[in-house]
N, C-alpha and C positions, 0 to 999 in steps of 0.2 A: 504493499500499500504506499502511495506516495503522498507525503504531507505538502500543503500549500503554506507558503510562508511569505512574508513581505520581504523583498530583496533590498529595498532602499529604506533608510531611516526616515526619509520624509513622509512615507506612506504609513509608517507605525505612529500612533497616537501616542502622546505623553501620558503616564499614567496619572489617572485622577484619584486623589486621596480620599474624596468625599467630604472634606471639611471646608467650611467657609474660610475666606481669606480674611486678613485683619481688617481691610477696607469694608468688605461686606458686613462684618461684625460691627464696625462702627456705624454704618448706614442703618442697620437694624435697631441699634441702640439709639439712634437720633430720632427714628420712627417709631419707638416703643410707646410713647404716649397717645399716639394716633391708634397704634394697633390695639391698645389697651381700651380705647374707648370704643372701637368698633365691637370688641368683645363684649363690652357692657351693653350695647345697643342690641346686639344679637340675642344676649341672654334675656333682655326685656322683652323682645319681639317672641322669642321662643316661648316664653312664659305665657303669652296670650294666643297661642296657636289653637289650642282646642277648646277655649271658652270665650265667653263674651268679655272683652277688656272693660275693666272698672274705671272709674275716675282716677284711681290711684296708679293703674297701669299705664292710662294715657299720659299722666305725669312723669312716670318713670322713662317712658319712651321719649317724650320731648325733653327731658333731662339729658338723657344718653345722647340724643341728636345733637343739642347744644354743646356738650362736652366734646363730642367728635368734632364738630366744627370748630370749636376753640383750639383743639388739638392741632387740626390740619392748618388753621391759621397762624398758630404760632410756629409750626413748622416751615411754612411757606415764608414767614417773615424772617426766620432764622437762616434759611438757606438763601433768600434774597440779599440779607445783610451779609452774609458769608461771600456771595458772588460779588458784591459791590466792594468789599474790602480787598478780595483776591485780584480783581481787575484794576484796582488802583482808583477806584472812586468814579464820579460822573465826569465827564469830559468837559 
């Protein structure tokens, strides 16, 4: 039986260790407040799937939506401020 193997190093892909890089971990850490806010919103929505939502449920969902919007706003402002300082400011 003949085996088939790559004859050139360019054809063989580099090994992937399955771990995120430091840059990816930093990006996840930066987005963590928005991720957690989305989890809270999903939890509030899941609780009301199989029943009629009460006023308390509506308040919980609205609060979770506001928390998510605030987290995304803060993330956008933080990255915009970082981009401005990295590029040297306004022209």
